[in-house]
C-alpha positions, 0 to 999 in steps of 0.5 A, a space after each residue: 415111391 409112385 409113378 408120379 414121384 418117378 416121374 417128377 425125379 426124372 424131369 430133375 435128373 433131366 434138368 439137373 436139378 437132383 440132389 446127390 441121392 437122387 442121382 446116384 439111385 437113377 445112375 446106379 439103376 442105369 449102371 445096372 440095367 447096362 452091366 446085367 444084359 439078362 435082366 428083364 422089364 415086364 417080359 422084354 429083354 434089357 439089351 432090345 432097351 438098349 439098342 433101342 437107346 442108343 439107335 436114337 442116340 446115334 441120330 443125334 449131330 453131337 458127336 461126343 456126348 458126355 455120360 450124364 447126358 447119355 443117361 439124360 437122353 436113355 432115361 427120356 427114352 426109357 419114359 416113354 417106352 415104360 421101361 424105368 417106370 417098371 423099373 423104379 417101382 418094382 426095383 425094391 418089390 417085396 417077391 413072396 412065396 406061398 406054401 400049403 400044408 397038405 392033407 394027413 400031415 404037418 409041414 416044416 420049413 425056415 423061414 429066411 431069418 432062420 425062424 421055425 415054422 411047422 403049418 398043421 395039414 391043410 393050412 396055406 402060409 404066405 412069407 417073403 423070400 427074403 425080409 426087408 426094412 424093419 420088420 419080419 411080417 408073415 400072413 397065415 392065410 388059413 389053418 394053424 401054424 406053430 411059431 419059434 421066431 428068431 430073437 431080433 430086437 431091431 427087426 420086429 416078428 409080426 404074423 397077421 391071421 384072421 383080422 389079429 397081428 401078432 408081434 413078438 421079438 422072440 418066442 414060440 406061439 401057436 397061431 389058429 386061423 381055419 376058415 371053418 372056424 368063428 374065431 382066430 386064436 394065439 397061444 404062448 408057450 414060450 416068450 410073450 407077445 403082444 395080440 392086437 386087432 385095431 386098437 384092441 391089443 392084449 399081452 400074452 405069457 406062457 400059457 396064455 391065449 387070445 381069441 377074437 371072434 369074427 363077429 365081435 370086437 373085444 379079444 378074450 384072454 384065457 388060460 390053457 396047456 399050450 404044449 397040448 394045443 401045439 401037440 400036432 407038432 409032435 404026431 400027437 393031439 392032445 385036447 385038454 378041454 378043447 372045443 369040439 370044432 375045433 377038434 373035429 377040423 382037425 381030424 377032418 385034415 388028417 383023415 381027409 373026412 368031413 365032420 358034421 352036428 346034428 346038434 347046433 349047441 355040440 361045436 362049443 362042446 368042451 372035450 379031453 382026450 389024446 391020442 397018437 398020429 398011429 390011431 385010426 379015425 374010427 379008434 379016435 371017434 369011439 374015445 371021443 364018444 365013450 368018454 364025452 357022451 357023444 355018438 356018431 354016425 359015419 357015411 363014406 367020408 362025412 362023419 355026423 357027432 350027436 349027443 347021447 
């Protein structure tokens, strides 16, 4: 409901032209603000507003004012001060929360509906404090998340990330949307999801992945090892034919380093390897280089990969 609609609603209330439901809405709001002395609107105390209302009402020569007319008079005053427009516009707004997984370690949280979320290091998620309406919608702002969405067919779970929208009823899946990468990926471990962008959509089953490059329209689907992709949730780094630029970002967030490439073909270089959480960055770099014909150079916190 926008400001123009609210103004019309209030005018209908004052003139007695409201429907029963509209009348109930306005009177419920008025009753709640009257009973809640601690409520505030845009930083102003409702009690102050009430005092202002009754000060104006006391100036009327009429001794007894009906409840409906008291509300009508209060509404006129509240419209002029902007109180009611603000309250009605903001009363149904959703409050959002952002969480950030610090460097080095994944972060676990539970959403209001009970859905289970793991955020990889350096990732940021935005979600409502309370789900409303018929959808459960969250946003992965950057990074990577493994999500176990609670099954609720009446309230589909939707996550948006980097231009992709993933819609599920109840499943386990991984979303990868790092700002440093030129693509967004969704991988299904259990159940099925629908991934879409505009009118382009694909259905994913277990061990299937959807990739959307930022400079392209089509969503590419392939088969992968979903458990390996989500290995970071169990403090493992498991790479099965994974791109080197993805590996570099995961290592950068885990070990707080900066990784670059001396050769422009290296970011898409495919690597298969596995590491434990206790492995040092030096051990990881040595293993990656020996197994994949790579070399590396370290200068402080900067690491550069090159071909042998």
